[in-house]
N, C-alpha and C positions, 0 to 999 in steps of 0.2 A: 624656474625660471621668472618671475615674474616677481616675486619677493627678490631674488639676489638683485635683478634689475635699481628696485627700488633702493634697496641697501645703496645699491653704490650710486644712484643719483643723491641721493640725500648724505651719502660720505661727500661726496661733492660740493654739493651745498655749504654743508657745513663748516669745511675746511676752505674756500674760496669768500665766505660771509668775512666782513670785518667787522661788522657789529659785535661788540664785545657784553659778552654774561658772568657773571660772573665765577662760571664756571668751565674747566676748561672743555675745548671743543671736541677733545679725545675723552672723555665722560658721557660726553651728550651723545658719540656714534656707538657709543657703548653701551647705552641703558638702550638707546634707540635698537640696537639687536635687539639684544635682550628680550625688550616687548616684543619684535620682530616673529623670534623663536617662540616666544611663548603664544603670540594669536595664533603663528601658526598651526605648532602642538596640540593648541588646548581651545579652538576654536568655537567649544561652548560651554566652557568655565566658567561659572558666574560668579557672584561677590570675590570679585580679587583685591588684595594690596600691596602694593610695590611701592618701597623706597624711593622716591624721588629726589636725589640732592639735598637729602636729611628731613626731608616731607615724610610720612606714612599715608601711601594716597591710596584711599577704596575708589572702587569703582567697581561698575555694574559686568564686566568684563573685559578681557583684554584689549580688546576690536575700540572697543572707546577710546579707554585711555590710550592704546598708540597713534590711534587720531588726534587727539589733544595732543600729546608729547608732537606731534610731526609739526601740529597745525604752532604752536609757541615756541618751540625749539628749535626748528629747523627752517619752516618759514619764518620764525620770527615772526606771527601775524600783529602781536600786541605790543611790540618792544619800539620803547620810546625813552628820548631821555629827555629831562625835565630838572631846571635850578631846584625845585622846591628839595629839601631834605626830608619831609616826615609831609609829604602830599596826601590829599583827600582822592583817595579810588573811588568811586562809584561805579559797580560788576553788577549788570545787567543781563539778565541771561546770564545768573554763574554755572549753572548745573553742578556739578559735582563739583566745585571749587579751584577748578587746576589754572584756570586764567591769574583769579586771587593769590595762590602761591608763586605766580611765576613775577608776579609784580612785587610781593612781599621778597623775593630772591633781588629783585632789581631797587627795591626800596624799602630797605629795614624797619623803617620809623613810621612807614603812611597807615595814615586810617582809610580801613573800609566798607561801606554801605552795597551788599551781596544780594540783590534781588532773585528772586528764583520760584516761578508759579507751580512746577508738580511738587504734588507731595513724599509719592515716594523719591524724586531727586536733593531735593529738601531735604531729610532727612540724613543722606549721605554726603550734602552741602557743608549740614549743621555738624557731622561726627568728623570730617577731614579738620573745619577749622577749629574744633575744641580737638582732638586729639594732638593736634602738634602745635598748640597751646599758641594758639592766630590769637593776639590782644587789637583791643581798637578798634572790633568789627561788631557792627551790627546787623542780623538776620534779618530779610523778610522775606515774610512765606507769601508772594502775591504777584500774578500778572500786569503789566504796564498797561491803561489804559487812559482815557483821555476821560473817564468818570470814573467812582467809586459805584461796584457792586460787585457783584459775580460774573460771570462766566462760564464755557464751554471750553475747557483747554485739552485738547485733543493731543495723544500719544499710541503708543505702538502697542499692540500685548504682544509683538513676539521678539523686541529690541526695547528691552527698559536702558530707561531713561537717553532717550535715544535724542539725537543733534536735533531733530527736525518737529520735535513737539511745539506747538503753535494754538496762539488763539485762533485759527482760521483752516477754518478742513481745507482750504485750499493746498494747505504743505503738508498736514496730515489726517486722515480719513478714519482710521481703524476705531477707536472707540475715546470716549471724554472723561472727564470727570469733574466737577465742580467746584470751580477756586476763588478765589477774592480777585477783587485787580481793584487797584488803588493807580490815582496822579503820579505820577514822577514828582511832578512840582511842591507836593504836599510831603513829598520822601528827604526832599534836596533842603527843608525851609531856607535859612539865609545862608546858609553855607559854602566858599569858594570849592568847588570844587575843581581841582586842578587834571585828573584824567577822569573821563565817563565813556566809561565801554556798554556797549549796546549792541545785545545780539540775541533781539527779541522774536525772529519768527514772525516776519512781518509788522509786526505793530512800532516801527520805528519810525515811522507816516506820524502815527496818534501821540507819540511819545513827544516828539520833536515838536508839534502842534500845541501842544497842553503845556509845554514849557515854555514858548511863544505868550500863548492866552494870558501866564499867571506869571510872565516878568522875570524868566527865573533861568532863559538861556543866560542872559550877559555873568550869572553868577561861574559858568564853566569853561575854563580857556583851553580844552585838548578835547576832543571827541574821538573814536574810536570806533566806528560801525563799520557791524556788516546789513549792508542795504541790500533788500532781496528784489531785485529787479524782476516783474512780469509774473511774477510770483501768482496773481492773476492776469490769466495774459490778454483779458480786456482792457486793460488798465496799466500804461503806459506813465508812470509818476516821477520817473529820478528826476527832470526837469526842476519838475518844481519843489523836490523835496531840497535841492541843490539851490536854486532862487532863495529859497528861506533863508539856506546856510548864509548865504551871500548877501542878502538884506539886513544880518545882523550881524555884520563886522567877523563871518569866516572867511578864510578859504581854504583849498583840500587838496589832497591826493588821491587817487584814482588808483585800485589795483585791482584788476578780472580778468578771466578765462574767457576767450571765444573758442564758439565750440564752432566754427565756421556758418556760410548763411544757409541758419535757419530757421524757421518764423514761429516765435510763442513758446521760445525758450528761455526759463525760469536760469538767469544770471547771479551765483554772489557775488555781491560784488563789496569789494573794503575801500574805505574809506576814511581816512585820517583828513580829520579837519580841528584849525586853529583858528584859535582868534588875530584875530591883523592887529598892528602894535597901531597906536593913535598917535 
């Protein structure tokens, strides 16, 4: 019953949404139905491949693929329209590359920088980019911090490619691998970035600080950020994060779910930040 209710609500959301993708609403619904059924009947199947609007996408599980598809094609979490015909899109926290392929659907002539710290997930990301012949992509296997070096990167032994993998144990505590970390300011260089997508599980403060400290925030026109509010329940830093954006001539739209009057509850907050025109 829960799956049926979810399908009905997803269908309502798809057909009521006026934002247009270069694929039909019916094809989105049918593919979500397919992923829902495969997840229901093969919940433990690992290493799966599904054709998603012409892209052969390999994933750790149907569960991960279904969730990413829902976020991208039904909630349209990263949908945005810009004037650039061949934008540069920087995908921080690329995971298996679903967001990159979504942007490729929106902007066929786009160039990409894809950054993913997990060694196992980076392997799938690389395969999904190469197997679909996506050109003009730079792949970077590192975590983003405000220094260069190595860090502990925490991941789940039970769920490969978990979307909660993080450099912070508050987010994921099971086990860890040592990964390289770099400054985003050294990766962007002097390029103009049309869209910076950032889902880096708590490191967004450090990445923003690095961009500001090295005068690179001015390179960026639009940012799509998943902000992890109260990941550490003792620190409330959302205000300072937004203040830094405002100080550097960005404004923003905010999307968040409200969990009721509960204290110390972590929230994933969607931020669409865009540069104010002078």
